[in-house]
MMTF fields as JSON, N, C-alpha, C and O atoms, coordinates in Angstrom:
{
  "mmtfVersion": "1.0.0",
  "mmtfProducer": "UNKNOWN",
  "numBonds": 515,
  "numAtoms": 516,
  "numGroups": 129,
  "numChains": 1,
  "numModels": 1,
  "chainsPerModel": [1],
  "groupsPerChain": [129],
  "chainIdList": ["A"],
  "bondAtomList": [4, 2, 8, 6, 12, 10, 16, 14, 20, 18, 24, 22, 28, 26, 32, 30, 36, 34, 40, 38, 44, 42, 48, 46, 52, 50, 56, 54, 60, 58, 64, 62, 68, 66, 72, 70, 76, 74, 80, 78, 84, 82, 88, 86, 92, 90, 96, 94, 100, 98, 104, 102, 108, 106, 112, 110, 116, 114, 120, 118, 124, 122, 128, 126, 132, 130, 136, 134, 140, 138, 144, 142, 148, 146, 152, 150, 156, 154, 160, 158, 164, 162, 168, 166, 172, 170, 176, 174, 180, 178, 184, 182, 188, 186, 192, 190, 196, 194, 200, 198, 204, 202, 208, 206, 212, 210, 216, 214, 220, 218, 224, 222, 228, 226, 232, 230, 236, 234, 240, 238, 244, 242, 248, 246, 252, 250, 256, 254, 260, 258, 264, 262, 268, 266, 272, 270, 276, 274, 280, 278, 284, 282, 288, 286, 292, 290, 296, 294, 300, 298, 304, 302, 308, 306, 312, 310, 316, 314, 320, 318, 324, 322, 328, 326, 332, 330, 336, 334, 340, 338, 344, 342, 348, 346, 352, 350, 356, 354, 360, 358, 364, 362, 368, 366, 372, 370, 376, 374, 380, 378, 384, 382, 388, 386, 392, 390, 396, 394, 400, 398, 404, 402, 408, 406, 412, 410, 416, 414, 420, 418, 424, 422, 428, 426, 432, 430, 436, 434, 440, 438, 444, 442, 448, 446, 452, 450, 456, 454, 460, 458, 464, 462, 468, 466, 472, 470, 476, 474, 480, 478, 484, 482, 488, 486, 492, 490, 496, 494, 500, 498, 504, 502, 508, 506, 512, 510],
  "bondOrderList": [1, 1, 1, 1, 1, 1, 1, 1, 1, 1, 1, 1, 1, 1, 1, 1, 1, 1, 1, 1, 1, 1, 1, 1, 1, 1, 1, 1, 1, 1, 1, 1, 1, 1, 1, 1, 1, 1, 1, 1, 1, 1, 1, 1, 1, 1, 1, 1, 1, 1, 1, 1, 1, 1, 1, 1, 1, 1, 1, 1, 1, 1, 1, 1, 1, 1, 1, 1, 1, 1, 1, 1, 1, 1, 1, 1, 1, 1, 1, 1, 1, 1, 1, 1, 1, 1, 1, 1, 1, 1, 1, 1, 1, 1, 1, 1, 1, 1, 1, 1, 1, 1, 1, 1, 1, 1, 1, 1, 1, 1, 1, 1, 1, 1, 1, 1, 1, 1, 1, 1, 1, 1, 1, 1, 1, 1, 1, 1],
  "groupList": [{"groupName": "MET", "atomNameList": ["N", "CA", "C", "O"], "elementList": ["N", "C", "C", "O"], "formalChargeList": [0, 0, 0, 0], "bondAtomList": [1, 0, 2, 1, 3, 2], "bondOrderList": [1, 1, 2], "singleLetterCode": "M", "chemCompType": "L-PEPTIDE LINKING"}, {"groupName": "GLN", "atomNameList": ["N", "CA", "C", "O"], "elementList": ["N", "C", "C", "O"], "formalChargeList": [0, 0, 0, 0], "bondAtomList": [1, 0, 2, 1, 3, 2], "bondOrderList": [1, 1, 2], "singleLetterCode": "Q", "chemCompType": "L-PEPTIDE LINKING"}, {"groupName": "PHE", "atomNameList": ["N", "CA", "C", "O"], "elementList": ["N", "C", "C", "O"], "formalChargeList": [0, 0, 0, 0], "bondAtomList": [1, 0, 2, 1, 3, 2], "bondOrderList": [1, 1, 2], "singleLetterCode": "F", "chemCompType": "L-PEPTIDE LINKING"}, {"groupName": "ARG", "atomNameList": ["N", "CA", "C", "O"], "elementList": ["N", "C", "C", "O"], "formalChargeList": [0, 0, 0, 0], "bondAtomList": [1, 0, 2, 1, 3, 2], "bondOrderList": [1, 1, 2], "singleLetterCode": "R", "chemCompType": "L-PEPTIDE LINKING"}, {"groupName": "LEU", "atomNameList": ["N", "CA", "C", "O"], "elementList": ["N", "C", "C", "O"], "formalChargeList": [0, 0, 0, 0], "bondAtomList": [1, 0, 2, 1, 3, 2], "bondOrderList": [1, 1, 2], "singleLetterCode": "L", "chemCompType": "L-PEPTIDE LINKING"}, {"groupName": "PRO", "atomNameList": ["N", "CA", "C", "O"], "elementList": ["N", "C", "C", "O"], "formalChargeList": [0, 0, 0, 0], "bondAtomList": [1, 0, 2, 1, 3, 2], "bondOrderList": [1, 1, 2], "singleLetterCode": "P", "chemCompType": "L-PEPTIDE LINKING"}, {"groupName": "THR", "atomNameList": ["N", "CA", "C", "O"], "elementList": ["N", "C", "C", "O"], "formalChargeList": [0, 0, 0, 0], "bondAtomList": [1, 0, 2, 1, 3, 2], "bondOrderList": [1, 1, 2], "singleLetterCode": "T", "chemCompType": "L-PEPTIDE LINKING"}, {"groupName": "GLY", "atomNameList": ["N", "CA", "C", "O"], "elementList": ["N", "C", "C", "O"], "formalChargeList": [0, 0, 0, 0], "bondAtomList": [1, 0, 2, 1, 3, 2], "bondOrderList": [1, 1, 2], "singleLetterCode": "G", "chemCompType": "PEPTIDE LINKING"}, {"groupName": "ALA", "atomNameList": ["N", "CA", "C", "O"], "elementList": ["N", "C", "C", "O"], "formalChargeList": [0, 0, 0, 0], "bondAtomList": [1, 0, 2, 1, 3, 2], "bondOrderList": [1, 1, 2], "singleLetterCode": "A", "chemCompType": "L-PEPTIDE LINKING"}, {"groupName": "VAL", "atomNameList": ["N", "CA", "C", "O"], "elementList": ["N", "C", "C", "O"], "formalChargeList": [0, 0, 0, 0], "bondAtomList": [1, 0, 2, 1, 3, 2], "bondOrderList": [1, 1, 2], "singleLetterCode": "V", "chemCompType": "L-PEPTIDE LINKING"}, {"groupName": "SER", "atomNameList": ["N", "CA", "C", "O"], "elementList": ["N", "C", "C", "O"], "formalChargeList": [0, 0, 0, 0], "bondAtomList": [1, 0, 2, 1, 3, 2], "bondOrderList": [1, 1, 2], "singleLetterCode": "S", "chemCompType": "L-PEPTIDE LINKING"}, {"groupName": "CYS", "atomNameList": ["N", "CA", "C", "O"], "elementList": ["N", "C", "C", "O"], "formalChargeList": [0, 0, 0, 0], "bondAtomList": [1, 0, 2, 1, 3, 2], "bondOrderList": [1, 1, 2], "singleLetterCode": "C", "chemCompType": "L-PEPTIDE LINKING"}, {"groupName": "TYR", "atomNameList": ["N", "CA", "C", "O"], "elementList": ["N", "C", "C", "O"], "formalChargeList": [0, 0, 0, 0], "bondAtomList": [1, 0, 2, 1, 3, 2], "bondOrderList": [1, 1, 2], "singleLetterCode": "Y", "chemCompType": "L-PEPTIDE LINKING"}, {"groupName": "HIS", "atomNameList": ["N", "CA", "C", "O"], "elementList": ["N", "C", "C", "O"], "formalChargeList": [0, 0, 0, 0], "bondAtomList": [1, 0, 2, 1, 3, 2], "bondOrderList": [1, 1, 2], "singleLetterCode": "H", "chemCompType": "L-PEPTIDE LINKING"}, {"groupName": "GLU", "atomNameList": ["N", "CA", "C", "O"], "elementList": ["N", "C", "C", "O"], "formalChargeList": [0, 0, 0, 0], "bondAtomList": [1, 0, 2, 1, 3, 2], "bondOrderList": [1, 1, 2], "singleLetterCode": "E", "chemCompType": "L-PEPTIDE LINKING"}, {"groupName": "ILE", "atomNameList": ["N", "CA", "C", "O"], "elementList": ["N", "C", "C", "O"], "formalChargeList": [0, 0, 0, 0], "bondAtomList": [1, 0, 2, 1, 3, 2], "bondOrderList": [1, 1, 2], "singleLetterCode": "I", "chemCompType": "L-PEPTIDE LINKING"}, {"groupName": "ASP", "atomNameList": ["N", "CA", "C", "O"], "elementList": ["N", "C", "C", "O"], "formalChargeList": [0, 0, 0, 0], "bondAtomList": [1, 0, 2, 1, 3, 2], "bondOrderList": [1, 1, 2], "singleLetterCode": "D", "chemCompType": "L-PEPTIDE LINKING"}, {"groupName": "LYS", "atomNameList": ["N", "CA", "C", "O"], "elementList": ["N", "C", "C", "O"], "formalChargeList": [0, 0, 0, 0], "bondAtomList": [1, 0, 2, 1, 3, 2], "bondOrderList": [1, 1, 2], "singleLetterCode": "K", "chemCompType": "L-PEPTIDE LINKING"}, {"groupName": "TRP", "atomNameList": ["N", "CA", "C", "O"], "elementList": ["N", "C", "C", "O"], "formalChargeList": [0, 0, 0, 0], "bondAtomList": [1, 0, 2, 1, 3, 2], "bondOrderList": [1, 1, 2], "singleLetterCode": "W", "chemCompType": "L-PEPTIDE LINKING"}],
  "groupTypeList": [0, 1, 2, 3, 4, 5, 6, 4, 7, 5, 8, 1, 0, 9, 4, 10, 9, 8, 9, 4, 4, 9, 8, 4, 2, 11, 12, 8, 0, 9, 1, 6, 8, 8, 1, 10, 12, 3, 4, 3, 1, 13, 14, 3, 14, 15, 8, 7, 14, 9, 1, 1, 4, 3, 16, 1, 3, 8, 14, 4, 1, 7, 4, 4, 8, 12, 4, 17, 10, 16, 14, 12, 15, 14, 8, 2, 8, 3, 1, 1, 2, 7, 4, 9, 17, 5, 7, 14, 6, 4, 9, 1, 9, 16, 7, 5, 3, 8, 10, 8, 5, 5, 3, 3, 5, 7, 14, 17, 18, 18, 14, 8, 4, 2, 7, 15, 6, 5, 8, 10, 8, 8, 5, 8, 8, 6, 8, 8, 3],
  "groupIdList": [1, 2, 3, 4, 5, 6, 7, 8, 9, 10, 11, 12, 13, 14, 15, 16, 17, 18, 19, 20, 21, 22, 23, 24, 25, 26, 27, 28, 29, 30, 31, 32, 33, 34, 35, 36, 37, 38, 39, 40, 41, 42, 43, 44, 45, 46, 47, 48, 49, 50, 51, 52, 53, 54, 55, 56, 57, 58, 59, 60, 61, 62, 63, 64, 65, 66, 67, 68, 69, 70, 71, 72, 73, 74, 75, 76, 77, 78, 79, 80, 81, 82, 83, 84, 85, 86, 87, 88, 89, 90, 91, 92, 93, 94, 95, 96, 97, 98, 99, 100, 101, 102, 103, 104, 105, 106, 107, 108, 109, 110, 111, 112, 113, 114, 115, 116, 117, 118, 119, 120, 121, 122, 123, 124, 125, 126, 127, 128, 129],
  "secStructList": [7, 7, 7, 7, 7, 7, 7, 7, 7, 1, 4, 4, 4, 6, 6, 6, 1, 2, 2, 2, 2, 2, 2, 2, 2, 2, 2, 2, 2, 2, 2, 2, 1, 2, 2, 2, 2, 2, 2, 2, 2, 2, 2, 2, 2, 2, 2, 2, 2, 2, 2, 2, 2, 2, 2, 2, 2, 2, 2, 2, 6, 6, 2, 2, 2, 2, 6, 6, 1, 6, 6, 6, 6, 6, 2, 2, 2, 2, 2, 2, 2, 7, 7, 7, 7, 1, 1, 7, 7, 7, 7, 7, 7, 7, 7, 7, 1, 1, 7, 7, 7, 7, 7, 7, 6, 6, 7, 7, 1, 2, 2, 2, 2, 6, 7, 7, 7, 2, 2, 2, 2, 2, 2, 2, 2, 2, 2, 2, 7],
  "xCoordList": [0.874, -0.622, 0.354, 1.118, 0.677, 1.512, 0.678, -0.133, 1.505, 0.705, 0.707, 1.838, -0.245, -0.583, -1.029, -1.665, -0.505, -0.932, -1.725, -2.29, -3.11, -3.735, -3.298, -2.705, -3.61, -3.832, -4.232, -5.397, -3.93, -4.97, -5.362, -4.685, -6.511, -6.521, -5.816, -5.182, -6.134, -5.709, -6.439, -5.873, -8.047, -8.933, -7.813, -7.371, -7.614, -7.49, -6.304, -6.258, -5.263, -4.266, -3.955, -3.28, -4.951, -5.166, -6.115, -6.086, -6.902, -7.59, -6.734, -7.324, -5.094, -4.61, -4.077, -4.387, -2.922, -2.089, -3.335, -3.09, -4.203, -4.989, -4.899, -3.84, -5.525, -5.863, -3.934, -3.977, -2.375, -1.873, -1.106, 0.022, -2.093, -1.798, -2.449, -2.035, -3.803, -4.852, -4.068, -4.151, -3.485, -2.668, -1.898, -2.08, -0.847, 0.046, 0.063, 1.168, -0.991, -2.151, -2.165, -1.787, -2.941, -3.483, -2.327, -2.334, -1.547, 0.16, 0.614, 1.495, 0.606, 1.631, 0.787, 1.395, -0.732, -1.63, -1.179, -0.975, -1.106, -1.183, -0.198, -0.502, 1.214, 2.533, 2.697, 3.839, 2.066, 1.883, 0.99, 1.19, 0.119, -0.396, 0.093, -0.334, 0.855, 0.904, 2.45, 2.502, 3.154, 3.894, 3.985, 4.719, 2.419, 1.57, 1.729, 2.349, 1.348, 0.515, 1.891, 1.957, 2.798, 4.179, 4.95, 5.398, 4.769, 5.451, 5.001, 5.704, 3.549, 2.747, 2.168, 1.362, 2.961, 3.072, 4.682, 4.946, 5.618, 6.59, 6.918, 7.518, 6.151, 5.182, 5.223, 5.815, 4.565, 3.369, 4.298, 4.206, 4.85, 5.868, 6.69, 6.361, 7.824, 8.8, 8.104, 8.523, 7.036, 6.227, 6.12, 6.393, 5.973, 5.599, 7.077, 7.107, 8.321, 9.681, 10.381, 11.451, 9.193, 9.95, 9.404, 10.029, 7.578, 7.103, 7.638, 7.433, 8.866, 9.478, 10.346, 10.618, 11.022, 11.857, 11.865, 12.322, 11.462, 10.584, 10.461, 11.163, 9.066, 9.322, 10.273, 10.272, 11.393, 12.586, 13.291, 13.81, 13.365, 13.909, 13.937, 14.817, 12.215, 11.775, 11.583, 11.162, 11.97, 12.123, 13.171, 13.212, 14.909, 15.815, 16.566, 17.643, 15.598, 15.773, 15.301, 15.725, 14.34, 13.426, 14.712, 15.282, 15.35, 16.398, 17.564, 18.279, 17.953, 19.248, 18.864, 19.639, 18.037, 17.461, 17.406, 18.293, 16.287, 16.788, 18.561, 18.99, 19.262, 20.622, 21.375, 22.36, 21.275, 22.05, 21.057, 21.672, 20.152, 19.511, 19.837, 19.934, 20.047, 20.837, 20.094, 20.311, 18.845, 17.836, 18.677, 18.917, 19.375, 19.78, 21.488, 22.229, 21.953, 23.179, 23.506, 24.511, 22.705, 22.026, 22.292, 23.158, 20.791, 20.86, 21.871, 22.689, 21.914, 23.517, 24.683, 25.502, 24.949, 26.359, 26.095, 26.886, 24.681, 23.763, 24.376, 25.331, 23.841, 23.58, 25.095, 25.239, 26.246, 26.704, 28.281, 29.289, 27.719, 28.967, 29.053, 30.017, 27.245, 27.36, 27.261, 27.393, 26.966, 27.378, 25.77, 24.656, 26.354, 25.145, 25.262, 26.263, 24.569, 24.255, 24.622, 24.325, 25.086, 25.731, 24.339, 23.312, 24.804, 23.135, 22.481, 21.414, 23.075, 22.432, 23.4, 24.422, 22.7, 23.45, 23.034, 21.873, 24.286, 24.491, 23.665, 23.976, 22.684, 22.485, 21.696, 20.512, 23.597, 22.969, 22.723, 23.21, 21.597, 21.012, 21.752, 22.02, 22.367, 23.163, 21.824, 21.513, 21.253, 19.994, 20.8, 21.92, 20.192, 20.556, 20.882, 19.848, 21.341, 22.88, 21.273, 21.237, 20.723, 20.3, 18.967, 18.795, 17.811, 16.829, 16.524, 17.205, 15.562, 15.223, 14.244, 13.355, 14.473, 13.428, 12.777, 12.413, 11.574, 9.783, 9.331, 10.0, 7.791, 7.396, 6.488, 6.362, 6.114, 5.752, 4.202, 4.161, 3.353, 2.024, 1.48, 1.527, 0.882, 1.081, 2.249, 2.544, 3.046, 4.192, 4.224, 4.805, 4.165, 4.514, 5.039, 5.619, 5.245, 6.507, 7.52, 8.38, 7.619, 8.619, 9.343, 10.511, 9.015, 9.076, 10.03, 11.149, 9.871, 10.488, 11.725, 12.851, 11.286, 12.326, 13.58, 14.678, 12.975, 14.6, 14.504, 14.739, 14.147, 14.773, 13.65, 13.409, 13.127, 12.664, 11.186, 10.293, 11.375, 10.532, 9.831, 10.242, 8.583, 7.257, 8.453, 8.769, 8.773, 9.669, 10.838, 11.565, 11.27, 13.006, 12.156, 12.648, 11.136, 10.627, 10.121, 10.088, 9.842, 8.486, 10.149, 10.465, 11.187, 12.336, 12.879, 13.266, 13.204, 13.248, 12.176, 12.511, 10.795, 9.99, 10.022, 9.806, 10.256, 10.345, 11.428, 11.342, 12.543, 13.994, 13.694, 13.936, 13.124, 13.046, 12.249, 12.321, 11.192, 10.652, 11.345, 11.323],
  "yCoordList": [-1.317, 0.019, 0.845, 0.574, 2.043, 3.111, 4.426, 4.88, 4.88, 6.405, 7.275, 7.353, 8.427, 8.962, 10.346, 10.13, 12.023, 12.753, 13.1, 12.367, 14.495, 14.352, 15.359, 16.333, 15.26, 16.623, 17.469, 17.425, 18.596, 20.386, 20.185, 19.77, 20.603, 21.431, 22.757, 23.212, 23.394, 25.076, 25.598, 26.393, 25.248, 26.288, 26.619, 27.716, 25.684, 25.291, 25.258, 24.082, 25.473, 25.819, 27.405, 27.772, 28.297, 29.262, 30.721, 31.932, 29.248, 29.812, 29.192, 29.172, 28.421, 28.249, 29.186, 29.84, 29.848, 30.741, 31.926, 32.573, 31.969, 33.189, 33.174, 33.508, 32.952, 31.576, 32.112, 32.495, 31.878, 32.385, 33.474, 33.74, 34.261, 35.485, 36.539, 37.666, 35.913, 37.016, 36.609, 37.425, 35.377, 35.32, 36.508, 37.615, 35.912, 37.323, 38.601, 39.098, 39.349, 40.301, 41.136, 42.123, 39.744, 40.224, 39.813, 40.789, 39.306, 39.163, 40.307, 40.506, 41.485, 41.776, 43.527, 44.344, 43.517, 44.07, 44.242, 45.314, 42.641, 43.553, 43.421, 43.481, 43.22, 43.207, 44.667, 45.032, 45.697, 46.94, 48.126, 49.273, 47.837, 48.034, 47.786, 48.71, 47.028, 46.608, 47.927, 48.798, 47.783, 48.961, 50.279, 51.05, 50.364, 52.015, 52.133, 53.104, 51.461, 50.991, 51.552, 52.589, 50.778, 50.834, 52.534, 53.254, 52.688, 54.037, 55.473, 56.474, 55.309, 56.014, 56.455, 57.369, 55.251, 55.026, 55.314, 55.569, 55.121, 55.834, 57.453, 58.172, 57.819, 59.515, 60.036, 61.046, 59.276, 59.821, 60.035, 60.919, 59.321, 59.078, 59.806, 60.955, 59.857, 61.711, 62.626, 63.53, 62.514, 64.188, 64.465, 65.663, 64.305, 63.674, 64.103, 64.754, 63.946, 63.473, 65.084, 65.543, 65.876, 66.564, 68.529, 69.581, 68.12, 68.592, 69.294, 70.476, 67.985, 67.972, 68.985, 69.94, 68.261, 68.825, 70.721, 71.596, 70.646, 72.72, 73.209, 74.141, 72.264, 72.546, 73.243, 74.474, 72.359, 72.593, 73.617, 74.449, 73.651, 74.909, 76.28, 77.119, 76.212, 77.774, 78.128, 79.237, 76.921, 76.991, 77.261, 78.082, 76.795, 77.02, 78.596, 79.046, 79.213, 80.284, 81.28, 82.417, 80.98, 82.199, 82.281, 83.372, 81.027, 81.052, 81.117, 81.029, 81.33, 82.067, 83.441, 84.343, 83.693, 85.443, 85.848, 86.603, 85.354, 85.493, 85.247, 86.4, 84.686, 85.127, 85.389, 84.653, 86.538, 87.866, 88.996, 90.047, 89.208, 89.652, 90.389, 89.712, 92.16, 92.838, 92.757, 93.22, 91.643, 91.764, 90.435, 90.603, 89.119, 87.761, 88.394, 87.98, 89.127, 89.46, 90.882, 91.281, 91.029, 92.634, 90.871, 90.478, 90.414, 89.232, 88.49, 88.473, 87.787, 87.201, 87.25, 86.339, 89.213, 90.292, 90.159, 89.98, 90.329, 90.45, 89.277, 89.373, 88.073, 87.014, 86.47, 85.728, 86.448, 85.866, 86.26, 85.701, 87.459, 88.212, 89.681, 90.274, 89.791, 90.333, 92.421, 93.336, 92.45, 93.938, 94.663, 94.258, 95.898, 96.564, 98.177, 98.889, 98.369, 99.42, 101.229, 101.888, 101.502, 102.828, 103.874, 104.216, 104.127, 104.132, 103.65, 104.003, 102.234, 101.337, 100.509, 99.851, 100.793, 99.735, 98.112, 97.707, 97.256, 95.829, 95.402, 96.109, 94.292, 93.994, 92.796, 92.466, 92.004, 90.239, 90.437, 91.293, 89.323, 88.456, 87.308, 86.7, 86.565, 85.454, 84.773, 85.485, 83.764, 82.953, 81.575, 81.066, 81.49, 80.057, 78.444, 77.781, 78.122, 77.214, 75.447, 74.579, 75.476, 74.388, 74.579, 75.256, 74.233, 74.512, 73.241, 72.225, 73.286, 72.3, 71.248, 71.51, 69.468, 69.019, 69.074, 69.664, 69.021, 68.995, 68.044, 67.202, 68.671, 68.332, 66.815, 66.646, 66.126, 64.535, 65.243, 66.125, 65.002, 64.618, 63.878, 62.678, 65.019, 64.337, 64.259, 63.434, 65.181, 65.828, 66.348, 65.368, 66.732, 67.548, 67.817, 67.194, 69.905, 70.254, 70.618, 71.364, 69.912, 69.84, 68.268, 68.496, 67.386, 66.073, 67.183, 66.744, 67.684, 68.002, 68.614, 68.12, 70.108, 70.672, 70.219, 70.508, 69.074, 68.287, 66.696, 65.578, 66.961, 65.353, 64.361, 63.46, 64.25, 62.999, 62.35, 63.02, 61.343, 60.354, 59.701, 59.701, 58.935, 58.402, 56.774, 55.981, 56.687, 55.21, 55.482, 54.506, 56.407, 56.774, 56.811, 56.36, 57.242, 57.603, 55.964, 55.42, 55.58, 53.858, 53.387, 53.825, 52.483, 52.103, 52.131, 51.232, 53.6, 54.741, 54.31, 54.298, 53.863, 53.806, 52.352, 51.872, 51.761, 50.499, 49.748, 48.546, 50.452, 50.511, 50.35, 49.472, 51.567, 51.933, 51.078, 51.057, 50.12, 49.094, 48.146, 47.338],
  "zCoordList": [0.043, -0.042, 0.08, 1.006, -0.718, -0.558, -0.793, -1.6, 0.678, 0.604, -0.088, -0.568, -0.652, -2.066, -0.966, 0.066, -1.454, -1.812, -1.829, -2.641, -1.21, -2.241, -3.221, -2.757, -5.348, -5.356, -5.509, -5.115, -5.984, -5.564, -7.336, -8.276, -7.254, -8.453, -8.332, -7.38, -9.799, -9.822, -8.863, -8.112, -8.616, -7.85, -6.59, -6.248, -6.205, -4.312, -4.526, -4.167, -4.791, -4.95, -4.305, -3.343, -5.52, -5.849, -4.324, -4.107, -3.624, -2.669, -1.763, -0.683, -1.615, -0.132, -0.044, 0.951, -1.048, -1.734, -0.974, 0.044, -1.483, -0.672, 0.752, 1.282, 1.187, 2.407, 3.665, 4.834, 2.661, 3.429, 3.234, 3.65, 2.334, 2.536, 3.081, 3.352, 3.248, 4.059, 6.039, 6.957, 6.152, 7.481, 7.514, 8.021, 6.738, 6.501, 6.196, 5.982, 6.108, 5.646, 7.611, 8.241, 7.771, 9.483, 10.185, 10.936, 10.481, 11.596, 11.224, 12.061, 10.304, 9.662, 10.62, 11.311, 10.241, 10.765, 12.595, 13.165, 13.317, 14.121, 14.691, 15.882, 14.557, 15.108, 14.284, 14.563, 13.374, 13.518, 13.994, 13.595, 14.758, 16.012, 17.059, 17.752, 17.844, 18.462, 18.599, 19.467, 17.883, 17.939, 18.142, 18.761, 16.997, 17.3, 18.966, 19.399, 19.609, 21.008, 21.747, 22.407, 21.526, 22.262, 22.272, 23.164, 20.456, 20.476, 20.93, 21.073, 21.135, 21.728, 22.722, 22.896, 23.78, 25.073, 25.903, 27.078, 24.581, 24.93, 24.852, 25.651, 23.293, 23.374, 24.72, 25.1, 25.358, 26.239, 27.721, 28.573, 27.671, 28.968, 28.335, 28.629, 27.436, 26.851, 27.267, 27.989, 26.891, 27.03, 28.384, 28.318, 29.292, 30.846, 31.152, 32.196, 30.573, 31.11, 30.619, 31.017, 29.432, 29.188, 29.474, 29.336, 30.031, 31.147, 32.05, 32.325, 32.876, 34.262, 34.189, 34.916, 32.36, 32.542, 32.701, 33.437, 32.106, 31.429, 32.797, 33.188, 34.019, 35.283, 35.544, 35.549, 35.846, 36.479, 35.995, 36.74, 34.889, 34.083, 34.516, 34.707, 34.642, 35.047, 36.297, 36.626, 37.328, 38.602, 38.807, 39.723, 38.126, 38.167, 37.672, 38.065, 36.697, 36.24, 36.727, 36.52, 37.454, 38.718, 39.689, 39.703, 40.683, 41.059, 41.111, 42.109, 39.675, 39.906, 39.408, 39.726, 38.842, 38.921, 40.387, 40.786, 41.398, 42.548, 42.77, 42.81, 42.864, 43.524, 42.644, 42.592, 41.557, 40.87, 41.411, 41.232, 41.832, 42.272, 43.672, 44.695, 43.702, 45.22, 46.826, 47.946, 45.986, 47.683, 47.834, 49.03, 47.508, 48.113, 48.018, 48.91, 47.235, 47.57, 49.229, 49.817, 49.29, 50.824, 52.299, 53.081, 51.8, 52.875, 52.898, 53.818, 51.863, 52.95, 52.89, 53.012, 52.538, 53.05, 54.848, 55.774, 54.801, 56.564, 57.119, 57.89, 56.741, 57.625, 57.428, 58.4, 56.716, 56.331, 57.221, 57.654, 57.129, 56.778, 58.243, 58.726, 58.564, 59.726, 59.414, 60.227, 57.806, 57.761, 57.572, 57.241, 57.972, 58.025, 57.231, 57.303, 56.823, 56.294, 56.609, 57.605, 55.82, 56.995, 57.529, 56.943, 58.724, 60.12, 59.805, 59.301, 60.075, 60.679, 61.8, 61.604, 62.994, 64.354, 64.091, 64.027, 63.95, 64.237, 65.876, 66.835, 66.09, 66.659, 67.33, 67.394, 68.072, 67.944, 69.05, 69.79, 69.367, 70.108, 70.38, 69.344, 71.833, 71.971, 73.033, 73.987, 72.902, 73.107, 74.363, 74.401, 74.779, 75.442, 74.481, 74.554, 74.132, 73.266, 73.323, 72.451, 74.009, 74.758, 74.952, 75.966, 74.344, 74.58, 75.689, 75.552, 76.727, 77.094, 76.665, 75.855, 77.467, 76.718, 76.466, 77.483, 75.679, 75.086, 76.695, 77.294, 77.054, 78.353, 77.213, 76.001, 78.287, 77.725, 77.985, 78.843, 77.508, 78.135, 79.302, 79.576, 80.004, 82.055, 82.618, 83.483, 82.125, 82.945, 84.089, 84.554, 84.595, 86.166, 85.68, 84.792, 86.246, 85.516, 86.252, 85.783, 88.18, 88.826, 87.743, 87.431, 87.405, 86.447, 85.121, 84.855, 84.834, 83.494, 84.097, 84.038, 84.873, 86.344, 86.511, 86.037, 87.664, 88.609, 87.576, 88.034, 86.29, 85.046, 85.759, 84.956, 86.579, 87.354, 86.112, 85.592, 86.034, 85.283, 86.07, 87.23, 85.789, 86.859, 86.488, 87.375, 85.443, 85.824, 86.04, 86.228, 86.08, 87.5, 88.84, 89.874, 88.822, 90.572, 91.015, 92.119, 89.971, 90.678, 91.27, 92.377, 90.49, 91.743, 92.396, 93.142, 92.345, 94.249, 94.934, 96.118, 94.79, 95.941, 96.197, 97.31, 95.29, 95.36, 95.752, 96.006, 95.82, 96.368, 98.266, 99.094, 98.305, 99.791, 100.719, 101.948, 99.647, 101.624, 101.596, 102.524]
}
């Protein structure tokens, strides 16, 4: 027994070639649509980055304009070097270096003043017994 392939007639050959071409065309369309989607998504990301960089540039230009202004130079000279304008008197106020620790809720004023905490007072009371 011999195995024979079926023979195709001219109409069947044309039909199978047409089906193959339609399948290739559909595959190309899907690939083009997917690439188009990826490119649009990348374009949106780039547009967002461009807008962010434009905002940052505007902010930096504003900062540069302020740093070049006489107002900033005067404030910097007063703060860093203690300079004053003619006719002004420099007044320097020295305050305490370290501030007292903030009081906790429910803490009595004498506990904050003398550094007594309820936790440190409790062992002393039990040791006295």
